[in-house]
VMD Tcl script that draws the C-alpha trace (Angstrom):
set ca {
  {-7.87 -0.41 23.83}
  {-9.86 -2.53 21.23}
  {-7.91 -4.87 19.35}
  {-7.89 -4.32 15.52}
  {-9.25 -6.73 12.98}
  {-6.31 -7.84 10.86}
  {-6.08 -9.87 7.83}
  {-2.41 -10.39 6.31}
  {-1.56 -11.54 2.97}
  {2.27 -12.76 3.35}
  {4.70 -15.24 1.75}
  {5.76 -18.32 3.51}
  {9.41 -17.38 3.26}
  {10.08 -13.44 2.93}
  {11.88 -10.89 4.97}
  {9.07 -8.48 4.46}
  {6.63 -10.99 5.66}
  {8.51 -12.09 8.42}
  {8.79 -8.36 9.46}
  {5.16 -8.06 9.52}
  {4.80 -11.18 11.67}
  {7.25 -9.95 14.13}
  {5.40 -6.61 14.69}
  {1.89 -8.51 15.15}
  {3.70 -10.71 17.67}
  {5.41 -8.01 19.30}
  {1.98 -6.31 19.98}
  {0.19 -9.57 20.71}
  {-2.11 -8.98 17.91}
  {-4.45 -11.67 16.50}
  {-4.67 -12.00 12.79}
  {-5.90 -13.99 9.86}
  {-2.94 -15.10 7.72}
  {-3.59 -15.67 3.93}
  {-0.28 -17.38 2.79}
  {-0.06 -16.15 -0.79}
  {2.24 -18.92 -1.75}
  {0.66 -22.05 -0.11}
  {-2.75 -20.67 -1.64}
  {-2.33 -18.95 -5.15}
  {-6.16 -17.89 -4.59}
  {-5.15 -15.62 -1.85}
  {-2.65 -13.96 -4.22}
  {-5.54 -13.20 -6.41}
  {-7.78 -12.19 -3.61}
  {-5.03 -9.84 -2.49}
  {-4.47 -8.29 -5.76}
  {-7.90 -7.53 -6.29}
  {-8.37 -5.94 -2.88}
  {-4.92 -4.01 -3.16}
  {-5.13 -3.23 -6.75}
  {-1.49 -4.44 -7.08}
  {0.76 -7.52 -6.98}
  {3.35 -6.77 -4.44}
  {3.16 -8.25 -0.75}
  {2.88 -8.19 2.14}
  {-0.46 -6.40 2.34}
  {-2.21 -6.24 5.50}
  {-5.90 -5.12 6.21}
  {-6.46 -3.34 9.36}
  {-10.02 -2.61 10.29}
  {-10.87 -2.47 6.66}
  {-7.92 -0.07 5.28}
  {-5.57 -1.83 2.94}
  {-2.00 -1.16 3.67}
  {-0.41 -2.39 0.40}
  {3.45 -3.50 -0.21}
  {4.30 -2.78 3.47}
  {6.92 -3.72 5.91}
  {6.82 -4.36 9.47}
  {8.23 -0.98 10.36}
  {5.72 0.62 8.46}
  {2.79 -1.46 9.79}
  {3.93 -0.68 13.49}
  {4.06 3.03 12.53}
  {0.58 2.85 11.18}
  {-0.70 1.11 14.13}
  {0.82 3.56 16.61}
  {-0.53 6.62 14.49}
  {-3.98 5.21 14.46}
  {-3.92 4.61 18.21}
  {-4.49 1.03 17.78}
  {-1.37 0.08 20.13}
  {0.80 1.91 22.42}
  {4.63 2.49 21.34}
  {6.91 -0.30 22.59}
  {10.70 -0.66 22.83}
  {10.45 -4.45 23.10}
  {12.37 -6.43 20.63}
  {11.25 -8.62 17.83}
  {12.47 -11.94 16.64}
  {13.04 -10.77 13.26}
  {13.92 -7.32 11.70}
  {10.98 -5.43 10.85}
  {12.39 -3.87 7.67}
  {14.38 -6.59 6.12}
  {13.20 -7.31 2.45}
  {13.60 -10.32 0.14}
  {14.86 -8.17 -2.67}
  {15.78 -4.44 -2.98}
  {12.97 -2.23 -3.46}
  {11.64 1.05 -1.84}
  {8.31 1.94 -2.61}
  {6.06 4.13 -0.25}
  {2.99 2.28 1.37}
  {-0.17 2.86 -0.27}
  {-3.23 2.87 2.00}
  {-6.60 2.01 0.37}
  {-10.08 1.50 1.79}
  {-11.61 -1.95 0.95}
  {-14.26 -4.12 2.10}
  {-13.92 -7.76 2.87}
}
mol new
graphics top color blue
foreach p $ca { graphics top sphere $p radius 0.5 }
foreach p [lrange $ca 0 end-1] q [lrange $ca 1 end] { graphics top cylinder $p $q radius 0.2 }
display resetview
């Protein structure tokens, strides 16, 4: 199975971002992390690519997954046959937010 190319726009300390990191670690996937708190230019970049201000946003093989939880990222990776389903545990909950909000995942095609 070919490993996907992944760029993750994450916050330094955020439940949603930690959930995304946990899923990527669970499947031992390499990714480029762009911390939108440590580098505000990454936030601008994320907003331009995703068309919205909410994070985390993850680009997988050129597909933008906007405002995504770790749980949603895992489902996407499995549905796209990029990983095999695994019952391995993670070091952080994959669906734990910073604040209460429940918006559906947005998938957008983008070019980096």
